[in-house]
N, C-alpha and C positions, 0 to 999 in steps of 0.2 A: 504493500500500500504506500501511497505518497505521504510524505510528511508535509506539514503546513507550508513550508517554504516552497514546495514544488507545485502548489495549486495553480491550475491554468486559468488565465484570464484572456479576454478577447484580444488584448494587445499582444499576447504571445503567439497568436495564430498568424499565418501568412496573410498579407493584405488582400490577396485575390479572393479570400474567403469571407471578408468582412461584409456583413449584411445588416441592414437596419431592421432590427426586430421590433414589431409593434407591441405597445403596452409592455415593455420589457420588465421594468421594476415592479409594475403593478401585478403582472402575472406571477413572478417569483415570490412577491410578498403574499399573494393569495395562496400560493402553493405551500408556503411556510407558515401560514396563518398568523400573519402580523399585518398591521396597518401600513407600516413603512419599513423598508429594509434597514433603516438606521437604528431600528430597535434591536437588531442582531449584530453580533460580532462576526467577523470573517472566520470561516472554518470552525463554526460552533454547533452545527446541526448534524445529527446522525440520522440513519434510516435508509430506506430503499425508495427510490424515485424513478418515475418513467416519463420521458419526453416522447410522446407518441408521434410527433412530427418534427424531426430534428432539423430539417431544412439546411441552413448553413450554420446552425448551432448557436445562434445568439442567446436564446433562452437557456439552453443547457450550460453554456459557459458562464452566464451570470449566476445560475443556480449553484454551479460548482464552487464559486467563490465563498459560499456560505455552508458548504457541506464539509464535515470533518473527514479525516483520513479513513475512518471505518465505514463511511457511507458508500452506497452503490447507486449508480445512475445508468439505467438501461434506455438506450435511444433507438427509436424506430424510424424508418422512412422507406417509401416505395422507390424513390428516385435513386438510381445508381450513382449519380453525381453527388447527391447528398450523402450517400453511404461512404463514398470515397473521402469526403471531408470528415465524416464521423470517425472513420477508421484512423485517420491521422490524429484526431483528438484522443482517441483511445490509446494510441501508441505513446502519447505524451502523458496520459493520466490513467492510471490503472483502476481508478474507480469507475471508469466508463466501459460499458459493454454495448455492442452494436448488433442490431437485428435488421436485416434487409427483408422487410415484409410489411404488409398492410397492418395498420393498428386494429383492423377488424379481428386479427388473430392474436391480440395481445395476451389473453389468458393462456392460450395454448403455448405460445412462444416463451412466456415467463415460466411456465411449468417445466419446459425443457431445460431452462436454466436453473431449476431447483428453487424458484421463487414462488411463494404462495401469496402472502399479504404484502401490500406496499403502503408507503406513508404518503405518497403524493403522485398524482397523475395530471400532466398538463398536455395540451394540444393547441397548436396554432393551425387552424383549418384553411388558411389562405394559401394561394399560390405564391411561391417565393419570388423575390425580385429577380434572381438569376434565371428562373424559369421563364418569367415574363420577358426579360430582356434578351434572351437567346431565341432568335427567330426560328432556329431549326426545330425547336420544341413544339411550335404551333399554337402556343397558348394565347398569343397576342396578335392583333392585326396591325400593330404599329411598325413591325418589321416583317418582311416577306419570309416565308419558310414553308416547310411541309405541313400539311394539315394532319398533325399527329395527335397532340393533346394528351398522350398517356403520361401519367406520373411515373410509371415504371416502364421504361422503354425496352425491357428484356422480356416482357410477356404481354399478352393481350393483343387487341386489335386496334390499330390507329383509326382515328375518325375518318380519314380518307377512304379506307376500305369499307367501313360501315356505311358511309354515305353512298358508296357505289352499289350497295345491295339493298338498302332499306327502302321501303315504299314511302311515297310522299305523305300518306296518312300517318304512318308510324313516326316519321320525322317530325311532322307537325305536332303530334302528341308530346314528343320529347321537348320540343321548343316551348310548348305551353306549360308542361308540368315542371320542368327543371329550369326554365328561364323566365317563366311568367310572361311570355311574349304573347300579347293579344293578337298580333297579326301573324300567328304561326302558320296558318294555312297558305296564305299568299307567299310567305317567305319560303316555306317548304317546297312549293311548286317551282319557284324560281331556282332553288338550289338543285332540285332534281333535273332541271333542264340544262344544267351545266355539262360540258363535254368531259371535264376532268376535275379532280379535286387535289391538285398538286400545289396550289398556292394559297396561303392565308389571305394575302391581299386581294386576289381575285374573288375568293369566297366572300370576304367582307364587302367588296364592291357590289357583288350580286345582291347581297342582303340589303345593302344601302339603297340600291335602285328599287328593290321590291318593297321596301318599308314605306308605308304611306304617311306616317306621322312620327317625325323625329322629336325626341325630347331635347330641349336646349341644353347644351353642354355635355351631351352623352352621345357617343357614336351609335348609330342605329344597329350595328352588329353586336353590341355588347351583350345583350341578353341571350342572343342565339349562340354566341361563342361560349358563354357561361353554361348554357343548357347542354351543349354537346360535350363539354369537358366533364361536367358533373355526371352525365349519363355514362360516358365511356369508362370512367374511373369508379363507377358505383359509389360516388362520394357520400350520398345520403344514407345508403345502406351501411356503409362502413361507419358513419357517425353513429347510427342507431346501435350497431354492434358494440362500438367502443363504450357508449354510455351504459348500456346494459351490463357489460362486463365490469364496469367500474364498481358496481355494487358488490360483485363477487371478490374483486381484487383489493379494494381499499380496506385497511384495518380501521377499527373504530378510532376516530380522531384523524384519520387520513383525509387529504384534501384533493378536490377536483377543481381544475382551472382550465377553461376552454375558451379560445378566441374564435369568433366567427366573423364572416365578412358579408354575408347576405342573409336575407330574411328566411330562406328555406332552412338553413342550418340553425340560425339563431332561434327560430320558433321551436325546433326540435329540442334544443338544449333547454330553453325556458320551460317548455311543457314537461320535460323529463324531470327537471329539478323541482318543479312545482308539485308534481304527482308524488314524488318520493320524499318530499319534505312535509307533506300533509299526512302521509300514511293512510290516505282515503282514496279508494279506487271506485269510481262510479260504476264500472262494469261488474263489480262484485257485490253491489249492495242489494241485488235482487235474490242472492243466494240464501237458502234457509239458514245456513250458518256462515256468517261473514268471516273469512280468514283473518286471524290476528297477525297483522304485519306491523313491524316497527316503522317509525319514520327513519328511513335510511339516511337522510341528510337533514342538517339544520337549515335554518332560513337561508335561501340562496342570496348571493350578492351579484350585483351588476356594476361594471365599471366601463366608462367610455374614455377614449383618448382625450387628452387636454388639447386646447386650441394651439398651444405651443408645439405639441407633437404633430398635429395635423399640418401646421405651417411648415414644419421641418420635413415631414414625410407625408405627402398628400395621400398615399395609399392607405394611411391609417384612418381616413375620414369615415369609412363605413364599418369600422371594427367595433365589436362588443366583446367584453370579457365577462363571462359568467362562471360562477363556481359556488361550492359549498363544502362544508365539513361533514364527513361521515359521522353520524350521531348514534343511530340505533336506539333512539328513544321510543318508548311505548306510544303507540298511536291512541288517540282519544276518539272513540267511535260514537 
C-alpha cells in the first residue's frame, strides 16, 4: 500500500489526461458525507469506494486525496481510452483497481474481486470532454467523424450500422423516447433517405434540414444525437441496473452520489431515491400483507453547479448531482 507521501493528485498525472470534472468537490464531499471537503484532513478516510464512470479520472483523483493508505478504490469504464488512463493511475497508486466493463455489472465484477459491501459509490453519467472533442468517436457534430457513438469501441454495434438496418418507424420511436424529439417522424424519414451514414456532419445537416422548429441557441440535431447515443449504449438500462445494485452493495452508512446531464437520467435517479427513502411502494399497498421494507436511504440531496463553475465550464450548465446515505431505517406504514 502507498504511504501518505505517495498519494496521487491531479497535478501528478500527464497533462494530456487533465479533464474538467463537473461538480468535483461537491461530488466527493457527498460521497464522504461532509458539507465541504475542508472538514476533512488529507489521507484521513478509510473504506472501499467505487467510481462507476472513471472517464479521465478527475473525481477519482480528488477522492484519493482524502483516502488513507488502507482504502480501496475500484474504477469502472466502458471506454478503452478511459481504461488506459485508469491503468496508468493504478500503476502509480496501489489503492486503485481497474475494471473494463459497464457499471451495469458492478455487483458481479466486485464479487470477482472479493468485495461485498462498499462505503461509497459515485457516477458521472455525462459524456466526457475527450469523447466529445474527438471527432472519430461520433458523439458530436461539431467535428466530422464516423457515426459510431459507442462508449466501448471493442464491442457492440456502431450507430452507422444500426441506422442502415433499422426501419424509419423504429428510428422515430428511439428519437422520441430517448431524445424527447417531437419531430421524430419527419427526422427519421429524412435520415433513412440518406445514401450512407459515414459522416456526423452530414447526418447533423440532414437532421437540421428536416427539423421544422429550431430552439434558439440549440443545434436542431442535439436531441437526435443524444437519443441515438443513449439507445446504442443502453444508457438508461445501465443506470437502472446501477441504482438497483447500489442497495445491495452499499453498507449501512454508505453513500451514493450520481451526476446526470439530462432529464431522462435525472428523473430516474430522483424517483429511485424518493421511493427508497420513503420505504413506501405504491404497487405493494394492495397486497393482503404489505412487505416490511426499510427505508434504504435517508432524505436525498440535490446539488447544482455554481454560476462560477458554469462560466468556467459551460458543459456543467445542465448537470445535477443527487445522492443519499444508506440508512436502513424502519419504514413507517
